C-alpha positions as CSV (number, residue, x, y, z in Angstrom):
1,M,89.2,93.8,94.5
2,S,91.9,91.6,95.1
3,S,91.6,88.3,97.5
4,I,94.0,87.9,100.1
5,I,95.9,84.7,100.3
6,A,97.9,83.8,103.4
7,I,101.0,81.5,103.0
8,V,101.0,79.7,106.6
9,G,102.5,76.5,108.0
10,R,105.6,75.5,110.1
11,P,109.4,77.2,109.7
12,N,111.1,75.9,106.9
13,V,108.2,73.8,104.9
14,G,109.1,76.3,102.0
15,K,106.7,79.2,102.1
16,S,109.0,82.1,101.2
17,T,109.7,79.6,98.0
18,L,106.1,79.2,96.9
19,F,105.6,83.1,97.6
20,N,108.6,83.8,95.4
21,R,107.3,81.7,92.3
22,L,103.9,83.1,92.3
23,S,105.1,86.7,92.7
24,K,108.1,86.0,90.4
25,S,110.5,87.5,92.3
26,R,113.0,87.0,95.1
27,G,111.1,89.4,97.7
28,A,111.2,86.8,100.3
29,L,114.6,85.5,101.9
30,V,114.9,82.2,101.2
31,D,117.3,79.9,103.8
32,D,117.8,76.4,105.3
33,E,118.0,77.9,108.4
34,P,114.3,77.4,109.9
35,G,112.2,80.6,110.8
36,I,114.2,82.9,108.6
37,T,111.0,85.1,107.5
38,R,110.2,86.9,110.0
39,D,108.0,89.2,109.4
40,L,105.4,89.9,106.5
41,L,105.9,90.2,102.9
42,Y,102.9,91.5,100.8
43,A,102.7,91.0,96.2
44,F,100.1,91.5,94.2
45,I,99.4,88.9,91.7
46,H,97.0,87.6,88.8
47,W,96.3,84.0,88.3
48,D,93.9,83.3,85.7
49,D,92.9,86.6,85.6
50,I,92.4,86.6,89.0
51,P,93.7,89.8,91.3
52,L,95.2,88.3,94.5
53,A,97.0,89.7,97.4
54,L,99.6,87.3,98.7
55,I,101.0,87.1,102.4
56,D,104.0,85.3,103.2
57,T,104.2,84.7,107.0
58,G,107.0,83.4,109.3
59,G,107.2,79.9,110.4
60,F,104.4,79.2,112.7
61,D,106.2,78.0,116.1
62,D,103.8,78.5,119.2
63,S,106.3,77.0,121.5
64,D,108.3,79.2,124.7
65,R,111.9,78.4,122.9
66,D,112.1,82.1,121.4
67,P,109.9,84.8,122.5
68,L,110.4,86.0,118.7
69,L,108.9,83.0,117.4
70,K,106.0,83.7,120.1
71,Q,105.8,87.1,118.3
72,V,105.6,85.0,114.6
73,A,102.9,82.9,115.9
74,K,100.4,85.8,117.0
75,Q,101.3,87.6,113.4
76,V,100.3,84.6,111.8
77,E,96.9,84.2,114.1
78,T,96.1,87.9,112.4
79,A,97.1,86.9,109.0
80,V,94.7,84.2,109.4
81,A,92.2,86.2,110.5
82,E,92.7,88.9,107.7
83,A,93.1,86.5,104.8
84,D,90.1,85.3,102.7
85,R,91.8,81.9,102.2
86,I,94.7,80.4,103.4
87,I,97.7,77.9,101.7
88,F,98.4,75.6,104.9
89,M,102.4,74.3,103.8
90,V,103.1,71.0,105.2
91,D,106.7,69.0,104.4
92,G,105.9,66.3,102.3
93,R,109.3,64.6,102.5
94,E,109.7,65.3,106.9
95,G,105.9,63.8,107.2
96,L,103.3,64.8,109.7
97,M,105.2,66.6,112.7
98,P,103.3,68.2,116.0
99,G,103.9,71.7,115.1
100,D,101.3,70.8,111.5
101,K,98.4,69.5,114.0
102,T,98.9,72.8,116.1
103,V,98.6,75.1,113.0
104,A,95.7,72.9,111.6
105,D,94.0,73.5,114.9
106,L,94.2,77.3,114.7
107,L,93.1,76.9,111.0
108,R,89.8,74.8,111.7
109,R,88.8,77.8,114.3
110,S,89.2,80.7,111.8
111,E,86.7,78.8,109.7
112,K,88.3,80.2,106.9
113,P,89.1,78.1,103.0
114,V,91.9,76.4,103.7
115,F,94.1,74.4,101.2
116,I,97.2,71.6,102.2
117,A,99.7,71.7,99.8
118,A,102.3,69.1,100.8
119,N,105.7,70.6,99.7
120,K,108.9,69.5,98.7
121,I,107.1,66.5,96.3
122,D,108.9,67.0,93.0
123,G,106.9,64.5,90.8
124,P,104.2,61.8,90.9
125,E,106.8,59.1,92.1
126,H,106.5,60.8,95.7
127,E,102.9,61.5,95.7
128,H,102.3,58.6,98.0
129,L,103.9,60.5,101.0
130,I,100.7,62.8,100.7
131,H,98.7,60.5,102.3
132,E,99.4,60.8,106.2
133,F,98.2,64.4,105.8
134,Y,94.9,63.5,105.4
135,T,94.5,62.9,109.1
136,L,94.7,66.9,109.3
137,G,90.7,66.5,108.5
138,W,90.6,67.9,104.9
139,K,89.2,66.3,102.3
140,E,92.1,67.2,99.6
141,V,95.9,67.6,100.2
142,F,97.8,69.0,97.3
143,P,101.3,67.4,96.4
144,L,103.6,70.8,95.1
145,S,106.8,71.5,94.4
146,A,107.5,75.1,95.4
147,E,110.8,75.1,94.1
148,H,110.3,73.3,90.7
149,G,106.4,73.7,89.8
150,F,104.8,70.1,90.2
151,G,101.4,70.4,91.3
152,L,101.3,74.3,91.5
153,K,98.8,74.7,88.7
154,S,96.4,72.0,90.2
155,L,96.6,73.9,93.7
156,M,95.8,77.4,92.4
157,D,93.1,76.8,90.3
158,K,91.5,75.3,93.5
159,V,92.5,78.3,95.3
160,I,90.9,80.7,92.8
161,S,87.9,78.2,91.5
162,D,84.8,80.2,93.1
163,L,86.7,83.7,92.9
164,A,85.7,86.1,89.7
165,K,87.7,86.9,87.0
166,Q,88.4,90.4,86.8
167,D,86.5,92.6,84.4
168,I,88.6,93.5,81.7
169,G,86.1,95.3,79.8
170,M,85.6,99.2,79.6
171,E,84.0,100.5,83.1
172,D,80.7,102.4,82.5
173,D,79.9,102.9,86.4
174,T,78.9,106.5,87.3
175,V,80.0,105.8,90.8
176,R,81.5,109.0,92.8
177,I,85.3,109.6,92.3
178,R,86.8,107.2,95.3
179,V,90.1,108.8,96.4
180,A,92.6,107.1,98.4
181,V,95.0,109.4,100.9
182,L,98.2,107.5,101.3
183,G,101.6,107.8,102.9
184,R,104.1,107.4,105.6
185,P,102.8,107.5,108.9
186,N,102.4,111.2,110.7
187,A,102.4,112.5,106.7
188,G,99.1,114.2,107.6
189,K,96.9,111.9,106.0
190,S,93.8,112.3,108.5
191,S,94.7,116.3,109.3
192,L,94.2,116.9,105.5
193,I,90.8,115.0,105.3
194,N,89.6,116.7,108.4
195,R,90.6,120.0,106.5
196,I,88.9,119.1,103.6
197,L,85.7,118.7,105.7
198,G,85.9,120.9,108.1
199,F,85.4,119.0,111.0
200,E,87.1,116.2,113.1
201,R,85.7,113.6,111.0
202,L,88.5,111.4,111.8
203,L,91.2,111.0,114.5
204,V,94.1,113.3,114.4
205,S,97.1,112.8,116.5
206,E,100.6,113.3,116.4
207,I,101.5,109.5,117.1
208,P,102.0,107.8,114.0
209,G,99.6,105.2,113.1
210,T,96.7,106.4,115.0
211,T,94.5,105.2,112.1
212,R,94.4,101.7,112.1
213,D,92.1,101.0,109.4
214,S,90.5,102.3,106.0
215,V,87.8,104.8,106.7
216,D,85.4,106.0,104.1
217,T,84.1,109.6,104.2
218,L,81.6,111.0,101.4
219,F,82.1,114.7,100.1
220,N,80.7,117.0,98.0
221,W,82.8,119.7,96.2
222,R,81.3,122.0,93.6
223,G,78.5,119.8,92.6
224,K,80.7,116.5,92.6
225,E,80.6,113.4,95.0
226,Y,83.8,111.9,96.2
227,M,84.6,109.1,98.5
228,L,87.4,109.9,100.6
229,I,89.7,106.6,101.5
230,D,91.6,107.4,104.9
231,T,94.5,104.7,105.3
232,A,96.6,103.8,108.0
233,G,100.0,105.1,107.4
234,I,102.2,102.8,105.8
235,R,105.6,102.3,107.3
236,R,108.8,100.5,106.5
237,K,108.0,96.7,107.4
238,A,111.3,96.5,109.8
239,R,109.7,99.4,112.1
240,V,106.6,97.7,112.5
241,K,106.4,95.9,115.6
242,E,102.7,95.6,116.8
243,K,101.2,92.9,114.9
244,I,98.0,95.2,114.5
245,E,100.5,97.4,112.5
246,K,101.5,95.1,110.1
247,F,98.2,94.8,109.1
248,S,97.8,98.9,108.5
249,M,99.7,97.9,105.8
250,I,97.7,95.5,103.9
251,K,94.7,97.4,105.0
252,A,96.5,100.5,103.3
253,L,97.1,98.2,100.0
254,R,93.7,97.0,99.6
255,S,92.3,100.8,99.5
256,L,94.2,100.7,96.1
257,D,92.1,98.1,94.7
258,R,89.1,100.5,95.4
259,C,90.1,103.9,94.4
260,H,90.4,105.6,91.5
261,V,92.8,108.4,92.3
262,A,95.7,108.1,94.8
263,V,96.9,111.0,96.7
264,V,100.2,110.4,98.1
265,L,100.8,112.6,100.9
266,L,105.1,113.5,101.3
267,D,106.5,115.3,104.2
268,A,108.1,118.5,103.1
269,E,109.8,119.4,106.3
270,A,110.8,115.1,106.3
271,G,111.8,114.9,103.0
272,I,111.4,112.2,100.4
273,A,112.2,108.6,102.0
274,E,112.7,105.1,100.1
275,Q,108.9,104.3,101.9
276,D,107.8,107.0,100.0
277,A,108.8,105.6,96.9
278,R,107.7,102.4,97.8
279,I,104.2,103.8,98.3
280,C,104.1,105.3,94.7
281,G,105.0,102.2,93.5
282,Y,101.9,100.1,94.9
283,A,100.1,102.9,93.3
284,F,101.6,102.6,90.1
285,E,101.4,98.7,90.0
286,R,98.2,98.8,90.9
287,G,97.5,101.3,87.9
288,R,95.6,104.0,89.8
289,A,96.1,107.8,89.0
290,I,98.1,109.6,91.4
291,V,98.3,112.9,93.0
292,L,101.7,113.9,94.6
293,G,100.5,116.1,97.7
294,V,103.6,117.9,99.4
295,N,102.2,118.7,102.8
296,K,103.6,120.8,105.5
297,W,104.6,123.4,102.9
298,D,104.4,126.2,105.3
299,L,107.3,124.9,107.3
300,V,109.5,124.9,104.2
301,Q,108.3,127.5,101.8
302,K,110.7,130.6,103.3
303,D,113.7,127.9,103.2
304,P,114.9,128.0,99.4
305,E,117.5,125.7,100.0
306,K,115.1,122.9,101.5
307,I,112.8,123.5,98.8
308,K,115.7,123.0,96.1
309,H,116.7,119.5,97.9
310,L,113.2,118.3,98.0
311,K,112.7,118.9,94.3
312,N,115.7,117.1,93.6
313,A,114.7,114.4,96.0
314,I,111.2,113.7,94.3
315,Q,112.9,114.0,90.7
316,R,115.8,111.2,91.5
317,Q,113.5,109.2,93.7
318,L,109.9,109.3,91.9
319,N,111.1,109.4,88.5
320,F,109.2,106.6,87.5
321,I,105.4,108.6,87.9
322,S,107.1,111.7,86.2
323,F,103.7,111.7,84.9
324,A,102.4,112.3,88.5
325,P,100.8,116.0,89.1
326,R,102.4,117.8,92.0
327,I,100.6,119.9,94.3
328,N,102.4,121.7,97.3
329,L,99.9,122.4,100.3
330,S,99.7,122.7,103.8
331,A,96.8,120.9,105.9
332,L,97.3,122.6,109.1
333,T,97.1,126.0,107.2
334,G,94.4,125.0,104.8
335,E,97.1,126.2,102.1
336,R,96.2,125.2,98.7
337,V,94.2,122.2,100.1
338,K,90.6,123.2,97.6
339,K,92.9,123.4,95.2
340,L,93.7,119.5,95.6
341,F,90.3,118.7,93.8
342,E,90.9,120.7,90.6
343,V,94.1,117.9,90.4
344,I,92.0,115.2,91.1
345,N,89.5,116.0,88.7
346,L,91.8,116.6,85.8
347,V,93.5,113.6,86.3
348,Y,90.4,111.5,86.8
349,G,89.1,113.2,83.4
350,E,92.4,111.5,81.9
351,F,91.9,108.1,83.8
352,D,88.4,107.8,83.3
353,R,88.8,108.8,78.8
354,K,86.7,106.5,76.4
355,I,88.7,106.8,73.1
356,S,87.1,105.5,69.9
357,T,88.6,102.8,68.0
358,A,88.5,104.9,64.9
359,E,90.5,107.7,67.0
360,V,92.7,105.1,68.4
361,N,93.9,103.5,64.5
362,K,94.5,107.3,63.1
363,A,96.6,107.5,66.2
364,L,98.4,104.1,65.3
365,E,98.6,105.0,61.4
366,E,100.0,108.5,62.1
367,M,102.8,106.9,64.5
368,T,103.9,104.4,62.6
369,Q,104.3,106.8,59.4
370,K,106.2,109.2,61.5
371,K,108.7,106.4,62.7
372,P,108.0,102.8,60.9
373,P,108.5,99.8,63.3
374,A,112.1,98.2,62.6
375,G,112.7,95.1,60.1
376,I,112.6,91.6,61.4
377,G,114.8,89.5,59.5
378,S,113.9,89.8,55.7
379,G,110.3,91.0,56.9
380,R,108.6,94.1,58.3
381,L,106.6,94.5,61.8
382,K,103.4,95.5,60.7
383,F,100.7,96.9,63.3
384,F,96.7,95.8,61.7
385,Y,94.7,97.7,64.0
386,G,94.7,98.7,68.1
387,T,91.5,99.5,70.5
388,Q,91.1,100.6,73.6
389,T,89.9,98.0,75.7
390,R,89.2,99.4,79.1
391,V,89.7,102.7,81.4
392,R,90.8,103.4,84.3
393,P,93.6,103.4,83.5
394,P,93.1,103.4,79.6
395,T,94.0,100.4,77.9
396,F,95.0,100.2,74.6
397,E,95.5,96.9,73.0
398,F,97.4,96.5,69.2
399,F,97.5,93.6,66.9
400,A,100.5,92.8,64.6
401,N,102.2,89.9,63.1
402,R,105.0,89.6,65.2
403,P,104.0,91.2,68.7
404,D,107.1,89.4,70.2
405,K,109.5,91.4,68.1
406,I,108.4,94.8,69.1
407,H,111.3,96.3,70.8
408,F,110.8,98.2,74.3
409,S,112.1,101.5,72.6
410,Y,109.3,101.1,69.9
411,K,106.8,100.5,72.9
412,R,107.9,103.6,74.6
413,F,107.5,105.9,71.5
414,M,104.1,104.4,71.0
415,L,103.1,105.3,74.8
416,N,104.9,108.8,74.7
417,Q,102.9,109.6,71.2
418,L,99.6,108.3,72.4
419,R,99.5,110.7,75.6
420,E,100.4,113.4,72.9
421,H,97.9,112.8,70.8
422,F,94.9,112.1,73.4
423,E,96.2,114.7,76.2
424,L,96.8,112.0,78.3
425,N,100.0,113.3,80.3
426,H,99.0,113.1,84.0
427,I,98.3,109.1,84.0
428,P,99.4,106.1,83.9
429,I,98.4,103.9,80.5
430,R,98.9,100.8,79.8
431,L,99.7,99.0,76.8
432,K,99.0,95.6,75.5
433,F,100.3,93.9,72.3
434,R,98.7,90.6,70.6
435,K,99.0,88.4,67.6
436,K,96.6,88.6,65.3
């Protein structure tokens, strides 16, 4: 499970720049104007094989000058409460400011592990600027240039020093199938679980966002045990107003760390939105098996035009998970709800499949004979052997003389061949290439 790392500090100390560098993205807006980040941003990363969930928060300012900044301050407090550890950013060039002391007081009360990063220190010759930050009361201050990367490894190595590395071997536990139900608010997630269980185990309401936290429910169907995880609706960040709802998103995303199969509920009546693709993207990034549940089917099943539009929208906006099976259902009437578990069993069977090294190498031999890899200079790209290194999802490593020269089109060819050869047609597959 990913540990949550919150990046907090005064406005304009470089939090978004650090977030972007760590997430290798430009997901956070960076600007010289203080307070430009006014919402929470999230990213899943790995640092030295440790899975982490990053939160980039707005600049902390508890003054009464700007009501919006007051809201940001409350948001930061919520982030601190939710986080496992905190990177406290200060401006090394500007020096210790009253706002830094305010943030420090909040962090001391949280009793969470805190790592002070003095930003805008571009090299060893500027490290003397960090000394005054020791007066904040922590034993260590890390010089950092979020923009150029100076000091980043020392900081992050310390942040993760006592976290366990992710197990990259074959998972052999025999736990029940864990199913997370995700979707936009009011897509019918709690109603679906209630229909499955046959009683009001979860609060159901027409008000989006009723479910604030993840709720686990054990369920047995035809002799198999499942753990159902109902999650708060994930809504677009721009529409999230209450501070508690902001963390409905991170809690829902954390449920992806715990599940095997993500059932993403789509609203047949409302149609496919950008946020549906975003949710599917989260599940895909986490390497989860995905089932698309098209809910409220009873409202559109007699309207051919709506059905056609819905199918086209799914094909267009969710084509990156074209492998995911789709089932039309109605949590309200119960139509095809039990059929959902047949689909879950199908994808989990593939998701948990173990394939011997001998079978993998036989498939490798067949695919390279069918389509030999392209030449590289005067030589030829050569594969030596392959093996499956983990399940959930099935992950294969292939050893070659020049793995850096394998074209993406050939990787796609190998992926499709593995799907066909081992009947892994409904789940994500991971391929890794290494030099022998």
